[in-house]
Every structure is written in C-alpha cells, then in structure tokens.
N, C-alpha and C positions, 0 to 999 in steps of 0.2 A: 583548638582549633581543630575539625574532625580528619584524622583520614579513612572514613565509611566509606565503603563503596556501595551502591546501589542501584544494578542492573538487570533486567528479565528480560531474558530473551525464547520466546514462545512461539510454537510452531503447532497449531491446532486450524479447527474449520466452524465457522460464525453459527449458531445457535439460533440464533435468529438475524433479523434484519436489523441494520443500526435508524438508529434515532437518531437525524438531524435536528438542534436547537440554534436560539442564538440567542447571548446576554442581553442588556439592558442595552448594552455600550453595543453593541451589532458583532457580537466574538461571537463564532460556531464552533460550537460542540457537539462532538457524535459520541455514539455509547453504543456499546454490544454486547457480547459472551462471544464467547471462542470454547469449546471442547478440546481437550487434548490428551490424545489415548497414549498410555505406556503399558508397554506389559508386564507382567512381575510374575514373578513361580512361587505358589503355592505350594509347598511338598513337591512332589512327580510330578503337577500338571501347573500349566504355562495359565495365567489369566488377562484380562484385557482389566486396565483399571483407566476411569476414566476423569478426567478432575475440572472443573469450567473456572476461567472466571474473565471478569467484566476491567472490558476495557472498555478508556475514553481515550479520546484523539481531537486537539483544540483543532482550529483555528487553519488555516487557507486550507490544511494538507484534511480536516474532515470536512470540508467542503468540497475538494475535489477527489475523492476517494469515496463519499456520500453513496454513489449509486450504483458501486459497482463491489460495497458492503452487501453482500447480499448468503441470505441463509443458508450453510454447508459451503460457503470458497475459503480454501482451505487458506492463509494470511504467516507469513511469520511478521510479529511484531517485537522491536525492541522500544525499550521502555525502563521506566524505575517503580518500583511500590509505593502505594500512597495512601495513609490509612487516615481520615473521617473517624472523629470520634464527638457521640456528643447524648445525649440524654433523655428519654422519650418513655413516659409514665410513668418518674421517678430511676425508672432504670436504665445504668450507663452501658452504651451503645458503640460499637465498631465496626469499620466494614474498608479494608481491605481493596484495591483496585491496582491495575496498571495503569499507569499513565504512557500513551506511548508517545513516544521521541520519531519512530517511523517506521510504516506499514509496508510491508512490498507485501505484493498478489503473486500465489504458486500456484493455482490450478485452478482451475473455474469451476461453477457449483456444478451445472450441469452435463460435465463432461464429453461436450462436443470436440472441441478445439486441442487436435492432444498438443500445442503448442506450450499449449498454458495460458492464453490467452486469448480471451473473449470478445476485444476490437479487432474487427475486419476492415479498413477505408474503403466508404464508398468510391464509385470509379474516378466518378468527380474530383474525390481528393487524393487521390494516388498522385498526379502531377506536383509539383506547390508552389504555387504560382513566383513567388517572392526570390525562392531561393533556386530557380530553372531549373530543376533535376527532370529526371524522371522514371519511370516502376523500369528494373532490371531488364528485360525481354528489348529495348530498344537502344541501338546503340550512336546515341545519338550525343555530342560533348554540351559539355553544359551551359549554357547563356553566364556570362562575365555579371559581378552587380551592376547596376546603376551604373552610369558615368565612368566606368574602369573597363579600360578595352580588351580584350581580351587574349592568349596569344598567339593568334595566327595574324594577332592586325602591329605586331612590333616588327619591322625590320630590320631591327638591328640583326648582326653574327656576334655570337653568345660567345667568345673565346672559350670554354670549358663543355 
C-alpha cells in the first residue's frame, strides 16, 4: 500500500470557454485550460513565465459551473494529476491533466463587479418566497416556516 500524495492547487485564468459534454451514460464532463503566471528572476531582471494546464471536471459540478467558466475568468482549482497514455501511429504518447475535485470562482472575466461575483439577483428574486426573508433595508420580521408559530404567538412567560 502506497502512502503517496497527489494534490494540486492552481489559481489562474481560463484561456478558452469550457466545453460541456456528456458520456454515453449521461455523466457530464467539462474541459478547459487555465494559464498560471509566475514571476521569475533572470539575472537582474524579473520575467513573467506562463504555464498552461488542462482541467477536467466531472458530474454535477461540471454542469453547474459551465456557464460561469468563460475565457479570462480567474478560478482556483483543487484536484489531482492524471496521466493518460496511448499509442498513435506507432508512437507512445502521454498527457497529464488536472482532474478537479473543487473549483472556486475568484474574479469576473469582465471585471465589472468589484466583489468578484457576476451574479446580480433580479428584483423578484430578492425576496425568497419559501424562507420568508426580505432584503436588508426592510425591517419586517421573518415569517415562521409553515405550520410553526412565530415567537409572538406564544403566551408563556419564559423564566430565563
């Protein structure tokens, strides 16, 4: 039994839109690549070095994130390295990619929203109908879940 570790954490920007596809069994798979920049010293000067990594995301995460994985978007990828090997025209080939376990959206691709989120709820989405809460500027008390009385409906004096 091996005690080896295979963990990769990358922060970079997408170099192209993600491609969402489905396997024959219906499992979603999304593929894209990211560019990761680093500064390196070359003599007395500092140079920027760019590395490119292919990323694969599987399952529900691939479906949910696909609309947000746009070119230029900054993301953090947590995953592991996988090597594929095959033979093509008598030549042995191999490719290393990152299989993502978790992806976090860090910045917007357009840079329009300073808090890093592209999501802005529509006015009708600001009030959640099932939870009974309203947006911050309204001082109304939240309603109780269905079938449960609110705190104002109890007549008991609580001794503490």
